[in-house]
MARDRENRO-981611 format. One line per 2 residues: for each residue x, y, z of N, C-alpha, C. Coordinates in pm, whole numbers. Example, Ala and Ser with C-alpha at 12.3 -4.5 7.8 and 13.67 -1.06 7.14 Angstrom:
% MARDRENRO-981611
1319,-569,780,1230,-450,780,1320,-330,780 ~ 1285,-225,708,1367,-106,714,1290,3,787
END
This chain:
% MARDRENRO-981611
-6430,33868,1098,-6326,33799,1168,-6229,33902,1224 ~ -6191,33890,1351,-6106,33988,1418,-5960,33952,1396
-5875,34056,1373,-5733,34034,1350,-5656,34095,1467 ~ -5555,34021,1519,-5471,34071,1627,-5327,34079,1579
-5250,34168,1641,-5109,34180,1609,-5033,34076,1691 ~ -4949,34000,1628,-4864,33904,1697,-4736,33972,1744
-4647,33896,1802,-4521,33950,1851,-4432,33997,1737 ~ -4445,33934,1621,-4361,33973,1508,-4428,34081,1421
-4544,34128,1460,-4612,34235,1389,-4708,34185,1285 ~ -4706,34057,1254,-4797,34003,1153,-4933,33978,1218
-5037,33997,1144,-5171,33977,1198,-5206,33830,1201 ~ -5280,33790,1303,-5327,33652,1310,-5474,33655,1346
-5548,33557,1305,-5691,33557,1330,-5718,33493,1465 ~ -5827,33539,1531,-5860,33488,1663,-5932,33355,1656
-6000,33324,1547,-6065,33194,1535,-6046,33144,1393 ~ -5993,33023,1385,-5972,32961,1256,-6043,32826,1257
-6062,32765,1144,-6128,32634,1141,-6052,32529,1221 ~ -5920,32540,1233,-5842,32442,1310,-5872,32449,1458
-5910,32566,1509,-5937,32582,1652,-6050,32490,1698 ~ -6155,32478,1621,-6269,32396,1661,-6229,32249,1669
-6140,32204,1585,-6097,32064,1587,-6003,32037,1705 ~ -5934,32139,1753,-5837,32121,1861,-5901,32127,1999
-6019,32181,2012,-6083,32197,2142,-6106,32064,2212 ~ -6167,31961,2148,-6187,31835,2220,-6056,31770,2265
-5955,31780,2179,-5825,31722,2216,-5765,31796,2335 ~ -5774,31929,2336,-5720,32007,2447,-5795,31977,2576
-5927,31960,2568,-6005,31928,2687,-5967,31791,2743 ~ -5941,31694,2656,-5903,31561,2705,-5764,31564,2768
-5673,31642,2711,-5539,31655,2771,-5550,31723,2907 ~ -5635,31824,2919,-5653,31893,3047,-5714,31800,3150
-5808,31715,3110,-5870,31621,3203,-5768,31521,3254 ~ -5681,31472,3166,-5577,31378,3209,-5482,31447,3306
-5446,31571,3277,-5355,31645,3366,-5417,31664,3504 ~ -5547,31694,3509,-5614,31711,3638,-5619,31581,3716
-5638,31469,3647,-5649,31341,3718,-5514,31292,3769 ~ -5406,31331,3704,-5273,31286,3745,-5216,31376,3854
-5260,31498,3863,-5208,31594,3959,-5229,31544,4101 ~ -5127,31555,4188,-5144,31509,4326,-5251,31591,4398
-5324,31524,4482,-5431,31590,4557,-5378,31637,4691 ~ -5423,31753,4735,-5383,31807,4863,-5451,31728,4974
-5372,31688,5073,-5428,31618,5187,-5470,31721,5291 ~ -5589,31708,5337,-5640,31802,5436,-5620,31739,5573
-5538,31804,5654,-5510,31753,5788,-5621,31796,5883 ~ -5637,31718,5986,-5734,31755,6089,-5674,31866,6173
-5724,31987,6153,-5671,32103,6222,-5770,32144,6330 ~ -5715,32163,6450,-5801,32207,6559,-5819,32358,6550
-5936,32403,6587,-5963,32546,6584,-5891,32614,6700 ~ -5843,32735,6674,-5775,32811,6779,-5879,32881,6866
-5841,32906,6990,-5930,32977,7082,-5934,33126,7053 ~ -5820,33180,7006,-5812,33324,6983,-5741,33349,6851
-5757,33469,6801,-5693,33506,6675,-5543,33525,6696 ~ -5469,33508,6588,-5325,33531,6593,-5302,33680,6614
-5207,33716,6704,-5184,33859,6729,-5130,33931,6606 ~ -5164,34057,6597,-5118,34138,6484,-4969,34160,6495
-4907,34188,6381,-4763,34211,6380,-4724,34333,6463 ~ -4805,34434,6459,-4772,34555,6534,-4763,34526,6683
-4855,34448,6733,-4853,34415,6875,-4733,34328,6909 ~ -4701,34234,6823,-4588,34146,6848,-4457,34223,6842
-4443,34313,6745,-4319,34387,6734,-4305,34488,6848 ~ -4415,34541,6899,-4407,34635,7010,-4356,34565,7135
-4401,34441,7159,-4354,34369,7276,-4207,34328,7259 ~ -4165,34303,7135,-4026,34268,7111,-3935,34388,7132
-3984,34507,7100,-3903,34627,7119,-3880,34656,7266 ~ -3978,34626,7350,-3964,34654,7492,-3855,34568,7555
-3846,34441,7520,-3745,34353,7578,-3628,34339,7482 ~ -3571,34453,7444,-3468,34454,7341,-3334,34400,7393
-3290,34446,7508,-3158,34407,7555,-3162,34348,7694 ~ -3042,34314,7741,-3031,34262,7876,-2941,34354,7955
-2948,34340,8084,-2863,34421,8171,-2723,34360,8172 ~ -2623,34436,8212,-2487,34381,8220,-2478,34261,8314
-2552,34266,8425,-2549,34154,8519,-2610,34029,8455 ~ -2718,34045,8380,-2780,33930,8312,-2687,33873,8205
-2615,33961,8136,-2520,33917,8034,-2410,33832,8096 ~ -2354,33878,8209,-2249,33803,8278,-2302,33668,8325
-2423,33667,8379,-2484,33544,8428,-2502,33444,8313 ~ -2550,33492,8199,-2569,33404,8083,-2435,33355,8029
-2333,33441,8031,-2200,33401,7984,-2141,33292,8071 ~ -2155,33306,8203,-2105,33204,8295,-2178,33073,8272
-2309,33078,8252,-2386,32956,8226,-2338,32887,8098 ~ -2309,32965,7994,-2262,32906,7868,-2122,32847,7885
-2035,32915,7962,-1900,32864,7983,-1900,32735,8063 ~ -2001,32713,8145,-2012,32588,8220,-2043,32471,8127
-2103,32499,8011,-2138,32394,7916,-2019,32351,7829 ~ -1912,32431,7828,-1798,32404,7742,-1721,32283,7796
-1679,32197,7705,-1593,32084,7742,-1450,32131,7722 ~ -1381,32159,7833,-1247,32215,7828,-1146,32103,7804
-1039,32129,7725,-937,32025,7702,-853,32003,7827 ~ -801,31882,7838,-713,31851,7951,-576,31911,7925
-491,31910,8026,-356,31963,8011,-277,31888,7905 ~ -294,31756,7900,-225,31674,7800,-272,31712,7659
-401,31732,7641,-452,31771,7509,-398,31907,7468 ~ -389,32001,7563,-338,32134,7530,-193,32124,7484
-112,32043,7553,29,32025,7513,37,31961,7374 ~ -46,31861,7348,-43,31796,7217,-83,31892,7106
-187,31971,7128,-231,32069,7028,-122,32173,7005 ~ -54,32215,7115,52,32315,7104,165,32262,7015
206,32136,7037,314,32078,6959,274,32066,6812 ~ 150,32023,6785,104,32009,6647,105,32145,6577
56,32247,6643,52,32381,6582,194,32433,6562 ~ 282,32412,6660,420,32458,6648,492,32391,6532
476,32260,6515,539,32188,6404,484,32238,6271 ~ 353,32260,6263,293,32308,6139,346,32448,6104
355,32536,6201,404,32673,6176,551,32668,6133 ~ 631,32585,6197,772,32574,6158,785,32520,6015
699,32426,5978,700,32373,5842,666,32483,5742 ~ 565,32561,5770,526,32669,5679,636,32774,5669
702,32805,5783,812,32902,5781,925,32851,5692 ~ 959,32723,5705,1067,32665,5623,1028,32667,5475
904,32634,5444,858,32631,5305,864,32770,5242 ~ 810,32868,5311,811,33005,5258,954,33058,5251
1038,33024,5349,1178,33068,5346,1252,33010,5227 ~ 1230,32881,5197,1293,32820,5080,1242,32882,4950
1114,32910,4942,1062,32978,4822,1127,33116,4806 ~ 1142,33190,4915,1203,33323,4911,1349,33313,4865
1419,33216,4919,1559,33197,4883,1572,33160,4735 ~ 1487,33070,4688,1491,33028,4548,1456,33140,4452
1346,33213,4481,1308,33324,4392,1411,33437,4395 ~ 1473,33459,4512,1578,33561,4522,1696,33526,4435
1740,33399,4440,1853,33355,4359,1819,33363,4210 ~ 1694,33327,4175,1653,33333,4036,1653,33476,3983
1603,33569,4062,1604,33710,4020,1745,33766,4008 ~ 1835,33725,4097,1973,33772,4087,2039,33723,3957
2010,33600,3918,2067,33549,3793,2007,33618,3672 ~ 1871,33645,3676,1809,33710,3562,1844,33859,3550
1843,33928,3661,1861,34074,3656,2002,34117,3699 ~ 2078,34031,3764,2206,34075,3821,2319,34037,3739
END
């Protein structure tokens, strides 16, 4: 009988009388697991006319068309700016007022905190 070292250093036997009794049970559990496992659906795939290009060839063509010319950049920028939905004059004024009120509120809040902490420090240290 062959002895193997376990993780804890103790020897264990490779075949014991219990192993033979466990084999049929293990096989039945494995059969149930195989029957319950979802089956892969094979889709109808059309054959390609040519092989997929190698990465080297694809990356070489990508390196050649790396950038654009300044004129092409300006042309693309103008095209993108035409897609922008610009706010109306009334919307710009409304947004300006909202931002101005919010900034004034934050200035007042921080100013009051500064005034309060200043007075507190003068009482503690002064």
